[in-house]
MOPAC internal coordinates of N, CA, C and O (Angstrom, degrees):
PM7 1SCF
backbone

  N    0.0000 0     0.00 0     0.00 0    0    0    0
  C    1.4410 1     0.00 0     0.00 0    1    0    0
  C    1.5302 1   108.66 1     0.00 0    2    1    0
  O    1.2310 1   120.07 1   -51.19 1    3    2    1
  N    1.3054 1   117.46 1   128.81 1    3    2    1
  C    1.4529 1   123.27 1   179.94 1    5    3    2
  C    1.5217 1   110.43 1   -94.44 1    6    5    3
  O    1.2310 1   120.93 1   -36.30 1    7    6    5
  N    1.3216 1   115.83 1   143.70 1    7    6    5
  C    1.4553 1   120.23 1   179.26 1    9    7    6
  C    1.5234 1   111.30 1   -79.31 1   10    9    7
  O    1.2310 1   120.15 1   155.39 1   11   10    9
  N    1.3368 1   117.31 1   -24.61 1   11   10    9
  C    1.4696 1   121.93 1  -178.58 1   13   11   10
  C    1.5210 1   108.31 1  -126.82 1   14   13   11
  O    1.2310 1   120.26 1   -39.01 1   15   14   13
  N    1.3199 1   117.11 1   140.99 1   15   14   13
  C    1.4655 1   119.54 1  -174.83 1   17   15   14
  C    1.5387 1   114.17 1   -70.21 1   18   17   15
  O    1.2310 1   120.53 1   154.11 1   19   18   17
  N    1.3368 1   116.59 1   -25.89 1   19   18   17
  C    1.4666 1   119.44 1  -179.33 1   21   19   18
  C    1.5225 1   109.88 1  -137.89 1   22   21   19
  O    1.2310 1   121.30 1   -17.39 1   23   22   21
  N    1.3229 1   115.12 1   162.61 1   23   22   21
  C    1.4595 1   120.04 1   176.13 1   25   23   22
  C    1.5281 1   110.42 1   -63.52 1   26   25   23
  O    1.2310 1   120.66 1   143.54 1   27   26   25
  N    1.3257 1   116.35 1   -36.46 1   27   26   25
  C    1.4659 1   120.45 1   179.23 1   29   27   26
  C    1.5392 1   110.89 1   -63.47 1   30   29   27
  O    1.2310 1   120.22 1   138.25 1   31   30   29
  N    1.3286 1   117.18 1   -41.75 1   31   30   29
  C    1.4620 1   120.71 1   178.28 1   33   31   30
  C    1.5301 1   110.66 1   -64.53 1   34   33   31
  O    1.2310 1   120.26 1   140.75 1   35   34   33
  N    1.3245 1   117.12 1   -39.25 1   35   34   33
  C    1.4629 1   121.15 1   178.82 1   37   35   34
  C    1.5234 1   110.28 1   -66.07 1   38   37   35
  O    1.2310 1   120.33 1   138.28 1   39   38   37
  N    1.3277 1   116.98 1   -41.72 1   39   38   37
  C    1.4655 1   120.74 1   179.51 1   41   39   38
  C    1.5285 1   110.82 1   -65.22 1   42   41   39
  O    1.2310 1   120.19 1   139.31 1   43   42   41
  N    1.3233 1   117.23 1   -40.69 1   43   42   41
  C    1.4616 1   121.53 1   177.66 1   45   43   42
  C    1.5259 1   110.70 1   -61.04 1   46   45   43
  O    1.2310 1   120.38 1   136.22 1   47   46   45
  N    1.3354 1   116.88 1   -43.78 1   47   46   45
  C    1.4637 1   121.12 1   178.84 1   49   47   46
  C    1.5275 1   110.87 1   -65.30 1   50   49   47
  O    1.2310 1   120.14 1   139.98 1   51   50   49
  N    1.3316 1   117.33 1   -40.02 1   51   50   49
  C    1.4662 1   120.85 1   179.11 1   53   51   50
  C    1.5249 1   110.66 1   -65.33 1   54   53   51
  O    1.2310 1   120.13 1   137.90 1   55   54   53
  N    1.3183 1   117.36 1   -42.10 1   55   54   53
  C    1.4703 1   120.99 1   178.01 1   57   55   54
  C    1.5223 1   111.28 1   -62.50 1   58   57   55
  O    1.2310 1   120.27 1   138.89 1   59   58   57
  N    1.3289 1   117.08 1   -41.11 1   59   58   57
  C    1.4645 1   121.18 1   179.25 1   61   59   58
  C    1.5265 1   110.54 1   -65.03 1   62   61   59
  O    1.2310 1   120.11 1   138.62 1   63   62   61
  N    1.3287 1   117.40 1   -41.38 1   63   62   61
  C    1.4648 1   120.95 1   178.94 1   65   63   62
  C    1.5266 1   110.85 1   -65.49 1   66   65   63
  O    1.2310 1   119.98 1   139.71 1   67   66   65
  N    1.3270 1   117.64 1   -40.29 1   67   66   65
  C    1.4655 1   121.56 1   178.54 1   69   67   66
  C    1.5259 1   110.36 1   -64.21 1   70   69   67
  O    1.2310 1   119.96 1   137.49 1   71   70   69
  N    1.3211 1   117.68 1   -42.51 1   71   70   69
  C    1.4623 1   121.33 1   179.67 1   73   71   70
  C    1.5304 1   110.66 1   -64.65 1   74   73   71
  O    1.2310 1   120.42 1   138.87 1   75   74   73
  N    1.3261 1   116.81 1   -41.13 1   75   74   73
  C    1.4651 1   120.61 1   178.96 1   77   75   74
  C    1.5299 1   110.48 1   -63.79 1   78   77   75
  O    1.2310 1   120.31 1   136.65 1   79   78   77
  N    1.3251 1   117.02 1   -43.35 1   79   78   77
  C    1.4711 1   120.74 1   179.93 1   81   79   78
  C    1.5193 1   111.01 1   -62.67 1   82   81   79
  O    1.2310 1   120.20 1   145.61 1   83   82   81
  N    1.3161 1   117.22 1   -34.39 1   83   82   81
  C    1.4508 1   120.77 1   178.89 1   85   83   82
  C    1.5166 1   113.50 1   -68.99 1   86   85   83
  O    1.2310 1   120.14 1   157.00 1   87   86   85
  N    1.3244 1   117.35 1   -23.00 1   87   86   85
  C    1.4642 1   121.50 1   179.56 1   89   87   86
  C    1.5180 1   112.71 1   -88.42 1   90   89   87
  O    1.2310 1   119.90 1   160.66 1   91   90   89
  N    1.3234 1   117.80 1   -19.34 1   91   90   89
  C    1.4581 1   121.55 1  -177.18 1   93   91   90
  C    1.5259 1   109.85 1   -88.14 1   94   93   91
  O    1.2310 1   120.07 1   -41.32 1   95   94   93
  N    1.3333 1   117.46 1   138.68 1   95   94   93
  C    1.4674 1   119.30 1  -179.90 1   97   95   94
  C    1.5251 1   111.81 1   -70.10 1   98   97   95
  O    1.2310 1   121.24 1   -30.30 1   99   98   97
  N    1.3170 1   115.23 1   149.70 1   99   98   97
  C    1.4607 1   120.95 1   173.70 1  101   99   98
  C    1.5190 1   106.27 1   -77.94 1  102  101   99
  O    1.2310 1   120.46 1   -51.38 1  103  102  101
  N    1.3312 1   116.73 1   128.62 1  103  102  101
  C    1.4597 1   119.25 1  -175.61 1  105  103  102
  C    1.5240 1   111.30 1  -130.87 1  106  105  103
  O    1.2310 1   121.53 1   -16.25 1  107  106  105
  N    1.3112 1   114.68 1   163.75 1  107  106  105
  C    1.4579 1   122.73 1  -178.96 1  109  107  106
  C    1.5234 1   107.37 1  -147.20 1  110  109  107
  O    1.2310 1   120.27 1   -45.26 1  111  110  109
  N    1.3166 1   117.09 1   134.74 1  111  110  109
  C    1.4681 1   121.98 1   176.28 1  113  111  110
  C    1.5194 1   108.85 1  -120.10 1  114  113  111
  O    1.2310 1   120.76 1   -46.83 1  115  114  113
  N    1.3273 1   116.15 1   133.17 1  115  114  113
  C    1.4599 1   122.27 1  -179.08 1  117  115  114
  C    1.5183 1   110.01 1  -136.51 1  118  117  115
  O    1.2310 1   120.88 1   -28.82 1  119  118  117
  N    1.3095 1   115.93 1   151.18 1  119  118  117
  C    1.4600 1   121.47 1   168.39 1  121  119  118
  C    1.5222 1   106.69 1  -123.00 1  122  121  119
  O    1.2310 1   120.82 1   -55.08 1  123  122  121
  N    1.3126 1   116.04 1   124.92 1  123  122  121
  C    1.4627 1   121.76 1  -175.77 1  125  123  122
  C    1.5196 1   109.66 1  -126.87 1  126  125  123
  O    1.2310 1   120.92 1   -12.14 1  127  126  125
  N    1.3313 1   115.84 1   167.86 1  127  126  125
  C    1.4609 1   119.54 1   171.66 1  129  127  126
  C    1.5164 1   107.53 1   -58.24 1  130  129  127
  O    1.2310 1   120.08 1   -29.71 1  131  130  129
  N    1.3085 1   117.45 1   150.29 1  131  130  129
  C    1.4545 1   122.74 1  -173.06 1  133  131  130
  C    1.5211 1   115.69 1   -41.90 1  134  133  131
  O    1.2310 1   120.95 1   -51.92 1  135  134  133
  N    1.3224 1   115.79 1   128.08 1  135  134  133
  C    1.4611 1   122.44 1   178.03 1  137  135  134
  C    1.5332 1   108.32 1  -130.59 1  138  137  135
  O    1.2310 1   119.95 1   -95.20 1  139  138  137
  N    1.3385 1   117.69 1    84.80 1  139  138  137
  C    1.4650 1   120.22 1  -176.83 1  141  139  138
  C    1.5240 1   113.34 1   -65.69 1  142  141  139
  O    1.2310 1   120.16 1   166.24 1  143  142  141
  N    1.3305 1   117.30 1   -13.76 1  143  142  141
  C    1.4648 1   120.64 1  -178.45 1  145  143  142
  C    1.5268 1   113.30 1   -82.72 1  146  145  143
  O    1.2310 1   119.55 1   172.86 1  147  146  145
  N    1.3339 1   118.46 1    -7.14 1  147  146  145
  C    1.4626 1   120.56 1  -178.35 1  149  147  146
  C    1.5210 1   111.87 1   -88.54 1  150  149  147
  O    1.2310 1   121.26 1   -40.39 1  151  150  149
  N    1.3313 1   115.19 1   139.61 1  151  150  149
  C    1.4593 1   122.25 1   178.62 1  153  151  150
  C    1.5272 1   108.20 1  -150.70 1  154  153  151
  O    1.2310 1   119.83 1   -22.36 1  155  154  153
  N    1.3316 1   117.93 1   157.64 1  155  154  153
  C    1.4613 1   120.54 1   177.99 1  157  155  154
  C    1.5289 1   112.09 1   -58.25 1  158  157  155
  O    1.2310 1   121.76 1   -27.24 1  159  158  157
  N    1.3325 1   114.23 1   152.76 1  159  158  157
  C    1.4623 1   124.76 1   177.66 1  161  159  158
  C    1.5256 1   113.74 1    77.05 1  162  161  159
  O    1.2310 1   119.69 1  -174.30 1  163  162  161
  N    1.3182 1   118.20 1     5.70 1  163  162  161
  C    1.4599 1   120.72 1   175.01 1  165  163  162
  C    1.5245 1   109.13 1   -85.45 1  166  165  163
  O    1.2310 1   120.47 1   -32.10 1  167  166  165
  N    1.3232 1   116.71 1   147.90 1  167  166  165
  C    1.4531 1   121.12 1   171.16 1  169  167  166
  C    1.5142 1   107.79 1   -79.47 1  170  169  167
  O    1.2310 1   120.60 1   -31.87 1  171  170  169
  N    1.3385 1   116.46 1   148.13 1  171  170  169
  C    1.4633 1   120.36 1  -177.44 1  173  171  170
  C    1.5214 1   110.08 1  -145.12 1  174  173  171
  O    1.2310 1   121.13 1   -20.16 1  175  174  173
  N    1.3196 1   115.45 1   159.84 1  175  174  173
  C    1.4592 1   122.84 1   170.47 1  177  175  174
  C    1.5165 1   107.13 1  -128.85 1  178  177  175
  O    1.2310 1   120.82 1   -23.53 1  179  178  177
  N    1.3141 1   116.04 1   156.47 1  179  178  177
  C    1.4618 1   120.84 1   175.10 1  181  179  178
  C    1.5173 1   108.19 1  -127.09 1  182  181  179
  O    1.2310 1   120.42 1   -19.90 1  183  182  181
  N    1.3156 1   116.80 1   160.10 1  183  182  181
  C    1.4605 1   120.70 1   177.00 1  185  183  182
  C    1.5172 1   109.26 1  -145.71 1  186  185  183
  O    1.2310 1   121.60 1   -23.90 1  187  186  185
  N    1.3233 1   114.55 1   156.10 1  187  186  185
  C    1.4501 1   120.51 1   178.63 1  189  187  186
  C    1.5161 1   113.41 1    96.84 1  190  189  187
  O    1.2310 1   119.95 1  -171.43 1  191  190  189
  N    1.3317 1   117.69 1     8.57 1  191  190  189
  C    1.4618 1   122.52 1   178.77 1  193  191  190
  C    1.5211 1   108.16 1  -114.38 1  194  193  191
  O    1.2310 1   119.85 1    15.41 1  195  194  193
  N    1.3186 1   117.90 1  -164.59 1  195  194  193
  C    1.4599 1   121.06 1   176.23 1  197  195  194
  C    1.5257 1   109.61 1   -64.58 1  198  197  195
  O    1.2310 1   120.68 1   -25.40 1  199  198  197
  N    1.3271 1   116.31 1   154.60 1  199  198  197
  C    1.4703 1   121.64 1  -177.50 1  201  199  198
  C    1.5278 1   111.71 1   -55.59 1  202  201  199
  O    1.2310 1   119.88 1   141.83 1  203  202  201
  N    1.3253 1   117.83 1   -38.17 1  203  202  201
  C    1.4680 1   120.65 1  -179.39 1  205  203  202
  C    1.5275 1   111.32 1   -64.52 1  206  205  203
  O    1.2310 1   120.13 1   146.74 1  207  206  205
  N    1.3148 1   117.36 1   -33.26 1  207  206  205
  C    1.4697 1   121.59 1   179.14 1  209  207  206
  C    1.5237 1   109.83 1   -78.88 1  210  209  207
  O    1.2310 1   120.78 1   132.06 1  211  210  209
  N    1.3319 1   116.11 1   -47.94 1  211  210  209
  C    1.4654 1   120.26 1  -179.90 1  213  211  210
  C    1.5254 1   111.65 1   -61.64 1  214  213  211
  O    1.2310 1   120.01 1   145.40 1  215  214  213
  N    1.3183 1   117.58 1   -34.60 1  215  214  213
  C    1.4524 1   121.14 1  -176.14 1  217  215  214
  C    1.5132 1   114.96 1   -82.26 1  218  217  215
  O    1.2310 1   120.15 1   169.40 1  219  218  217
  N    1.3111 1   117.31 1   -10.60 1  219  218  217
  C    1.4686 1   120.53 1  -178.34 1  221  219  218
  C    1.5229 1   110.67 1   -79.10 1  222  221  219
  O    1.2310 1   120.90 1   -29.41 1  223  222  221
  N    1.3015 1   115.88 1   150.59 1  223  222  221
  C    1.4605 1   120.47 1   169.67 1  225  223  222
  C    1.5207 1   107.52 1   -87.88 1  226  225  223
  O    1.2310 1   119.98 1   -40.07 1  227  226  225
  N    1.3090 1   117.64 1   139.93 1  227  226  225
  C    1.4608 1   121.63 1  -175.80 1  229  227  226
  C    1.5195 1   110.12 1  -124.49 1  230  229  227
  O    1.2310 1   121.22 1   -28.20 1  231  230  229
  N    1.3203 1   115.28 1   151.80 1  231  230  229
  C    1.4558 1   122.80 1   174.59 1  233  231  230
  C    1.5203 1   107.66 1  -120.67 1  234  233  231
  O    1.2310 1   120.39 1   -52.39 1  235  234  233
  N    1.3317 1   116.85 1   127.61 1  235  234  233
  C    1.4653 1   121.50 1   178.67 1  237  235  234
  C    1.5287 1   107.55 1   -72.32 1  238  237  235
  O    1.2310 1   120.52 1   -55.55 1  239  238  237
  N    1.3376 1   116.61 1   124.45 1  239  238  237
  C    1.4679 1   120.20 1   179.89 1  241  239  238
  C    1.5244 1   112.71 1  -107.44 1  242  241  239
  O    1.2310 1   119.97 1   148.92 1  243  242  241
  N    1.3213 1   117.67 1   -31.08 1  243  242  241
  C    1.4686 1   121.40 1   178.51 1  245  243  242
  C    1.5198 1   109.28 1  -144.04 1  246  245  243
  O    1.2310 1   121.00 1   -35.59 1  247  246  245
  N    1.3324 1   115.69 1   144.41 1  247  246  245
  C    1.4653 1   122.08 1   177.29 1  249  247  246
  C    1.5270 1   107.63 1  -137.81 1  250  249  247
  O    1.2310 1   120.79 1   -47.86 1  251  250  249
  N    1.3274 1   116.09 1   132.14 1  251  250  249
  C    1.4641 1   120.87 1   177.85 1  253  251  250
  C    1.5260 1   108.28 1  -130.87 1  254  253  251
  O    1.2310 1   120.38 1   -69.95 1  255  254  253
  N    1.3218 1   116.89 1   110.05 1  255  254  253
  C    1.4613 1   122.59 1   178.37 1  257  255  254
  C    1.5252 1   108.03 1   -91.20 1  258  257  255
  O    1.2310 1   120.50 1   -43.78 1  259  258  257
  N    1.3251 1   116.66 1   136.22 1  259  258  257
  C    1.4673 1   118.64 1   178.39 1  261  259  258
  C    1.5237 1   111.06 1  -150.59 1  262  261  259
  O    1.2310 1   121.65 1   -22.32 1  263  262  261
  N    1.3187 1   114.46 1   157.68 1  263  262  261
  C    1.4554 1   122.11 1   175.35 1  265  263  262
  C    1.5226 1   106.53 1  -122.20 1  266  265  263
  O    1.2310 1   120.67 1   -53.05 1  267  266  265
  N    1.3267 1   116.32 1   126.95 1  267  266  265
  C    1.4561 1   120.23 1  -177.79 1  269  267  266
  C    1.5097 1   110.81 1  -156.03 1  270  269  267
  O    1.2310 1   121.01 1    26.54 1  271  270  269
  N    1.3366 1   115.66 1  -153.46 1  271  270  269
  C    1.4592 1   121.98 1  -178.95 1  273  271  270
  C    1.5252 1   112.73 1   -58.70 1  274  273  271
  O    1.2310 1   120.62 1   150.36 1  275  274  273
  N    1.3377 1   116.43 1   -29.64 1  275  274  273
  C    1.4691 1   120.92 1  -179.16 1  277  275  274
  C    1.5199 1   111.77 1   -91.90 1  278  277  275
  O    1.2310 1   119.80 1  -171.84 1  279  278  277
  N    1.3129 1   117.98 1     8.16 1  279  278  277
  C    1.4605 1   121.61 1  -178.09 1  281  279  278
  C    1.5133 1   110.17 1    88.47 1  282  281  279
  O    1.2310 1   120.59 1    27.51 1  283  282  281
  N    1.3226 1   116.48 1  -152.49 1  283  282  281
  C    1.4555 1   122.62 1  -179.28 1  285  283  282
  C    1.5249 1   108.59 1   -85.49 1  286  285  283
  O    1.2310 1   120.04 1   -61.83 1  287  286  285
  N    1.3295 1   117.53 1   118.17 1  287  286  285
  C    1.4545 1   121.87 1   179.56 1  289  287  286
  C    1.5209 1   110.26 1  -127.49 1  290  289  287
  O    1.2310 1   121.58 1   -19.74 1  291  290  289
  N    1.3184 1   114.58 1   160.26 1  291  290  289
  C    1.4561 1   121.52 1   176.51 1  293  291  290
  C    1.5177 1   107.79 1  -130.13 1  294  293  291
  O    1.2310 1   120.80 1   -59.22 1  295  294  293
  N    1.3263 1   116.07 1   120.78 1  295  294  293
  C    1.4663 1   121.88 1   174.32 1  297  295  294
  C    1.5251 1   106.79 1   -93.53 1  298  297  295
  O    1.2310 1   121.09 1   -49.58 1  299  298  297
  N    1.3345 1   115.53 1   130.42 1  299  298  297
  C    1.4622 1   120.90 1  -173.80 1  301  299  298
  C    1.5273 1   108.76 1  -126.11 1  302  301  299
  O    1.2310 1   120.68 1   -44.30 1  303  302  301
  N    1.3158 1   116.31 1   135.70 1  303  302  301
  C    1.4630 1   121.53 1   170.39 1  305  303  302
  C    1.5178 1   106.72 1  -114.45 1  306  305  303
  O    1.2310 1   121.32 1   -48.24 1  307  306  305
  N    1.3353 1   115.09 1   131.76 1  307  306  305
  C    1.4537 1   121.69 1  -178.10 1  309  307  306
  C    1.5168 1   109.80 1  -125.55 1  310  309  307
  O    1.2310 1   120.71 1   -28.06 1  311  310  309
  N    1.3305 1   116.25 1   151.94 1  311  310  309
  C    1.4505 1   122.25 1   171.30 1  313  311  310
  C    1.5187 1   108.00 1  -125.25 1  314  313  311
  O    1.2310 1   121.25 1   -34.65 1  315  314  313
  N    1.3218 1   115.21 1   145.35 1  315  314  313
  C    1.4541 1   119.78 1   178.63 1  317  315  314
  C    1.5278 1   108.59 1   -61.11 1  318  317  315
  O    1.2310 1   120.78 1   -47.71 1  319  318  317
  N    1.3279 1   116.12 1   132.29 1  319  318  317
  C    1.4599 1   121.96 1   178.77 1  321  319  318
  C    1.5200 1   107.76 1  -103.25 1  322  321  319
  O    1.2310 1   120.80 1   -70.70 1  323  322  321
  N    1.3105 1   116.08 1   109.30 1  323  322  321
  C    1.4703 1   120.40 1  -176.60 1  325  323  322
  C    1.4937 1   110.93 1   -91.54 1  326  325  323
  O    1.2310 1   120.10 1   180.00 1  327  326  325

């Protein structure tokens, strides 16, 4: 069973998906042991991942500090800073 009735329709859908992906920011979400020094709008780096991730510059967009069963943790959302 084909998802698109013609090759042209499939190519059009692929082009639209590629264009949409190019407009969306590259993002990364992490949860780490408590980091009270982190706040939105800070520049950040990461390490221990693939070279493309480690080598990128990141901007902190969201930070959520919490205390729970795992102790003090910080959930961080980052976007690639170009």
